[in-house]
NUKEGU-790789 format. One record per residue (C-alpha): y negated, x, z negated. Coordinates in steps of 0.001 Angstrom, whole numbers, plus 500000, padded with zeros to 6 digits. Example, Ala and Ser with C-alpha at 12.3 -4.5 7.8 and 13.67 -1.06 7.14 Angstrom:
2
<r><Y>504500</Y><X>512300</X><Z>492200</Z></r>
<r><Y>501060</Y><X>513670</X><Z>492860</Z></r>
***
This chain:
173
<r><Y>884783</Y><X>351866</X><Z>634168</Z></r>
<r><Y>885721</Y><X>349365</X><Z>631467</Z></r>
<r><Y>888305</Y><X>351455</X><Z>629632</Z></r>
<r><Y>888130</Y><X>353117</X><Z>626224</Z></r>
<r><Y>885686</Y><X>351848</X><Z>623638</Z></r>
<r><Y>884014</Y><X>349249</X><Z>625863</Z></r>
<r><Y>884939</Y><X>345561</X><Z>625523</Z></r>
<r><Y>886813</Y><X>345293</X><Z>628824</Z></r>
<r><Y>887011</Y><X>341499</X><Z>629244</Z></r>
<r><Y>883450</Y><X>340734</X><Z>628099</Z></r>
<r><Y>881911</Y><X>343419</X><Z>630305</Z></r>
<r><Y>883943</Y><X>342378</X><Z>633352</Z></r>
<r><Y>883137</Y><X>338675</X><Z>632925</Z></r>
<r><Y>879457</Y><X>339456</X><Z>632313</Z></r>
<r><Y>878990</Y><X>341790</X><Z>635307</Z></r>
<r><Y>880865</Y><X>339404</X><Z>637608</Z></r>
<r><Y>878633</Y><X>336513</X><Z>636475</Z></r>
<r><Y>875490</Y><X>338634</X><Z>636899</Z></r>
<r><Y>876531</Y><X>339764</X><Z>640386</Z></r>
<r><Y>877174</Y><X>336159</X><Z>641436</Z></r>
<r><Y>873653</Y><X>335022</X><Z>640484</Z></r>
<r><Y>871301</Y><X>338011</X><Z>640719</Z></r>
<r><Y>870660</Y><X>340139</X><Z>643816</Z></r>
<r><Y>870864</Y><X>343899</X><Z>643293</Z></r>
<r><Y>867326</Y><X>344169</X><Z>644672</Z></r>
<r><Y>865949</Y><X>342312</X><Z>641613</Z></r>
<r><Y>864155</Y><X>344193</X><Z>638863</Z></r>
<r><Y>865772</Y><X>343326</X><Z>635515</Z></r>
<r><Y>864255</Y><X>343415</X><Z>632037</Z></r>
<r><Y>867175</Y><X>343565</X><Z>629619</Z></r>
<r><Y>866270</Y><X>342459</X><Z>626100</Z></r>
<r><Y>867495</Y><X>345054</X><Z>623636</Z></r>
<r><Y>867687</Y><X>348826</X><Z>623615</Z></r>
<r><Y>869633</Y><X>350730</X><Z>626271</Z></r>
<r><Y>873326</Y><X>350281</X><Z>625535</Z></r>
<r><Y>876716</Y><X>350768</X><Z>627218</Z></r>
<r><Y>876308</Y><X>347553</X><Z>629216</Z></r>
<r><Y>872943</Y><X>348788</X><Z>630541</Z></r>
<r><Y>874919</Y><X>351627</X><Z>632104</Z></r>
<r><Y>877472</Y><X>349192</X><Z>633553</Z></r>
<r><Y>874640</Y><X>347253</X><Z>635232</Z></r>
<r><Y>873182</Y><X>350467</X><Z>636648</Z></r>
<r><Y>876619</Y><X>351612</X><Z>637879</Z></r>
<r><Y>876805</Y><X>348320</X><Z>639797</Z></r>
<r><Y>873474</Y><X>349001</X><Z>641507</Z></r>
<r><Y>871070</Y><X>346981</X><Z>639373</Z></r>
<r><Y>867582</Y><X>348257</X><Z>638486</Z></r>
<r><Y>867317</Y><X>347781</X><Z>634713</Z></r>
<r><Y>864591</Y><X>348422</X><Z>632153</Z></r>
<r><Y>865217</Y><X>347691</X><Z>628486</Z></r>
<r><Y>862935</Y><X>346705</X><Z>625671</Z></r>
<r><Y>862408</Y><X>349508</X><Z>623169</Z></r>
<r><Y>863919</Y><X>348257</X><Z>619926</Z></r>
<r><Y>860901</Y><X>346336</X><Z>618718</Z></r>
<r><Y>861474</Y><X>343254</X><Z>616569</Z></r>
<r><Y>861269</Y><X>340533</X><Z>619227</Z></r>
<r><Y>860432</Y><X>337947</X><Z>616574</Z></r>
<r><Y>857231</Y><X>339924</X><Z>615883</Z></r>
<r><Y>856391</Y><X>341845</X><Z>619053</Z></r>
<r><Y>856639</Y><X>340179</X><Z>622469</Z></r>
<r><Y>854483</Y><X>342727</X><Z>624317</Z></r>
<r><Y>857297</Y><X>344237</X><Z>626427</Z></r>
<r><Y>858328</Y><X>340736</X><Z>627512</Z></r>
<r><Y>854814</Y><X>339437</X><Z>628169</Z></r>
<r><Y>853768</Y><X>342599</X><Z>630047</Z></r>
<r><Y>856916</Y><X>342785</X><Z>632181</Z></r>
<r><Y>856851</Y><X>342112</X><Z>635910</Z></r>
<r><Y>860642</Y><X>341825</X><Z>636114</Z></r>
<r><Y>862205</Y><X>339320</X><Z>638496</Z></r>
<r><Y>865026</Y><X>338551</X><Z>636056</Z></r>
<r><Y>865428</Y><X>338783</X><Z>632292</Z></r>
<r><Y>868860</Y><X>339392</X><Z>630835</Z></r>
<r><Y>869765</Y><X>338884</X><Z>627199</Z></r>
<r><Y>873353</Y><X>339695</X><Z>626316</Z></r>
<r><Y>874187</Y><X>338777</X><Z>622719</Z></r>
<r><Y>870551</Y><X>338985</X><Z>621583</Z></r>
<r><Y>869369</Y><X>335457</X><Z>620781</Z></r>
<r><Y>871739</Y><X>334979</X><Z>617851</Z></r>
<r><Y>869944</Y><X>337855</X><Z>616050</Z></r>
<r><Y>866473</Y><X>336322</X><Z>616347</Z></r>
<r><Y>864808</Y><X>333968</X><Z>613910</Z></r>
<r><Y>862851</Y><X>332374</X><Z>616761</Z></r>
<r><Y>864598</Y><X>332628</X><Z>620136</Z></r>
<r><Y>862442</Y><X>329704</X><Z>621320</Z></r>
<r><Y>859305</Y><X>331881</X><Z>621190</Z></r>
<r><Y>860991</Y><X>334666</X><Z>623153</Z></r>
<r><Y>862300</Y><X>332244</X><Z>625794</Z></r>
<r><Y>858850</Y><X>330638</X><Z>626208</Z></r>
<r><Y>857162</Y><X>334042</X><Z>626630</Z></r>
<r><Y>859353</Y><X>335219</X><Z>629550</Z></r>
<r><Y>857333</Y><X>335402</X><Z>632782</Z></r>
<r><Y>860295</Y><X>335975</X><Z>635092</Z></r>
<r><Y>861647</Y><X>332838</X><Z>636743</Z></r>
<r><Y>865326</Y><X>333773</X><Z>636329</Z></r>
<r><Y>867338</Y><X>334328</X><Z>633158</Z></r>
<r><Y>870912</Y><X>335417</X><Z>632501</Z></r>
<r><Y>871823</Y><X>335158</X><Z>628832</Z></r>
<r><Y>875035</Y><X>335240</X><Z>626850</Z></r>
<r><Y>875766</Y><X>334391</X><Z>623251</Z></r>
<r><Y>878753</Y><X>334466</X><Z>620960</Z></r>
<r><Y>879714</Y><X>330884</X><Z>620205</Z></r>
<r><Y>879953</Y><X>329479</X><Z>616714</Z></r>
<r><Y>883577</Y><X>329437</X><Z>615582</Z></r>
<r><Y>884547</Y><X>326631</X><Z>613221</Z></r>
<r><Y>887163</Y><X>328863</X><Z>611586</Z></r>
<r><Y>884941</Y><X>331896</X><Z>610968</Z></r>
<r><Y>881694</Y><X>332570</X><Z>609087</Z></r>
<r><Y>878608</Y><X>333852</X><Z>610891</Z></r>
<r><Y>878766</Y><X>337581</X><Z>611601</Z></r>
<r><Y>876997</Y><X>339920</X><Z>609170</Z></r>
<r><Y>877392</Y><X>343695</X><Z>609160</Z></r>
<r><Y>878043</Y><X>345223</X><Z>605764</Z></r>
<r><Y>876309</Y><X>348479</X><Z>606732</Z></r>
<r><Y>873484</Y><X>347606</X><Z>609155</Z></r>
<r><Y>870805</Y><X>345198</X><Z>607879</Z></r>
<r><Y>869710</Y><X>344377</X><Z>611454</Z></r>
<r><Y>873205</Y><X>343659</X><Z>612757</Z></r>
<r><Y>873661</Y><X>340061</X><Z>611703</Z></r>
<r><Y>873585</Y><X>336642</X><Z>613298</Z></r>
<r><Y>870846</Y><X>334303</X><Z>612199</Z></r>
<r><Y>872076</Y><X>331727</X><Z>614735</Z></r>
<r><Y>875568</Y><X>331095</X><Z>615998</Z></r>
<r><Y>875239</Y><X>328393</X><Z>618608</Z></r>
<r><Y>877514</Y><X>325779</X><Z>620019</Z></r>
<r><Y>877118</Y><X>325611</X><Z>623793</Z></r>
<r><Y>875160</Y><X>322336</X><Z>623686</Z></r>
<r><Y>872695</Y><X>323834</X><Z>621166</Z></r>
<r><Y>871980</Y><X>326823</X><Z>623375</Z></r>
<r><Y>871603</Y><X>324531</X><Z>626406</Z></r>
<r><Y>869113</Y><X>322414</X><Z>624462</Z></r>
<r><Y>867152</Y><X>325500</X><Z>623376</Z></r>
<r><Y>866933</Y><X>326667</X><Z>626991</Z></r>
<r><Y>865898</Y><X>323253</X><Z>628300</Z></r>
<r><Y>863312</Y><X>322757</X><Z>625538</Z></r>
<r><Y>861790</Y><X>326184</X><Z>626258</Z></r>
<r><Y>861342</Y><X>325453</X><Z>629970</Z></r>
<r><Y>864586</Y><X>326563</X><Z>631639</Z></r>
<r><Y>866913</Y><X>324655</X><Z>633958</Z></r>
<r><Y>870548</Y><X>325663</X><Z>633638</Z></r>
<r><Y>872099</Y><X>326411</X><Z>637031</Z></r>
<r><Y>875492</Y><X>327868</X><Z>636062</Z></r>
<r><Y>877557</Y><X>328577</X><Z>632947</Z></r>
<r><Y>880855</Y><X>330143</X><Z>631939</Z></r>
<r><Y>882865</Y><X>330585</X><Z>628727</Z></r>
<r><Y>885699</Y><X>332843</X><Z>627737</Z></r>
<r><Y>887931</Y><X>333693</X><Z>624809</Z></r>
<r><Y>888067</Y><X>336948</X><Z>622849</Z></r>
<r><Y>891688</Y><X>337482</X><Z>621761</Z></r>
<r><Y>892560</Y><X>340179</X><Z>619258</Z></r>
<r><Y>895833</Y><X>341982</X><Z>618625</Z></r>
<r><Y>895819</Y><X>341094</X><Z>614933</Z></r>
<r><Y>898291</Y><X>338778</X><Z>613237</Z></r>
<r><Y>897314</Y><X>335509</X><Z>611548</Z></r>
<r><Y>895957</Y><X>332018</X><Z>612132</Z></r>
<r><Y>892445</Y><X>333128</X><Z>613117</Z></r>
<r><Y>893677</Y><X>335683</X><Z>615683</Z></r>
<r><Y>895903</Y><X>332999</X><Z>617216</Z></r>
<r><Y>892949</Y><X>330592</X><Z>617395</Z></r>
<r><Y>890905</Y><X>333280</X><Z>619209</Z></r>
<r><Y>893399</Y><X>333109</X><Z>622101</Z></r>
<r><Y>892438</Y><X>329453</X><Z>622725</Z></r>
<r><Y>888889</Y><X>329048</X><Z>621395</Z></r>
<r><Y>886029</Y><X>330237</X><Z>623637</Z></r>
<r><Y>883964</Y><X>332934</X><Z>621924</Z></r>
<r><Y>881366</Y><X>333823</X><Z>624575</Z></r>
<r><Y>879046</Y><X>331612</X><Z>626603</Z></r>
<r><Y>876898</Y><X>332838</X><Z>629508</Z></r>
<r><Y>874141</Y><X>330979</X><Z>631336</Z></r>
<r><Y>872149</Y><X>331491</X><Z>634501</Z></r>
<r><Y>868891</Y><X>329529</X><Z>634303</Z></r>
<r><Y>865687</Y><X>329249</X><Z>636278</Z></r>
<r><Y>862193</Y><X>328500</X><Z>635021</Z></r>
<r><Y>861257</Y><X>324839</X><Z>635504</Z></r>
***
């Protein structure tokens, strides 16, 4: 299930975290277009609907009009100019969100070919916690993990020890 082109460790950690906090009977609104992880969630028995690729900084209609029990946002908030607005607009009372953490030894990610694939925010864990709390969420559980690479050099070595991903389960206050 996690072999080939999929990021094995990230998908496994994410689905395990989701399964430990969200019942399979819950209806999920996943922020972002359908993607390989959408299929992983469905393969694990979750009912998932995605947003349709709209610019969530400009168009919140799919979020505001959703009757989902849970909203998931896996590596989405770092791409938004105003994640606060999105977080405030969620009607569901449960949220599972993950972000790539800011790395002190690496610049913010920016694709050279895709103008939409860039990080406006790269958070430290405490910054993301603060954003969630300020936008009306109480953090119930968190986890972090590293993202080692098979490359050679100082940065690849640091990636073995420095957490790269942060995931949060939160409930509406």
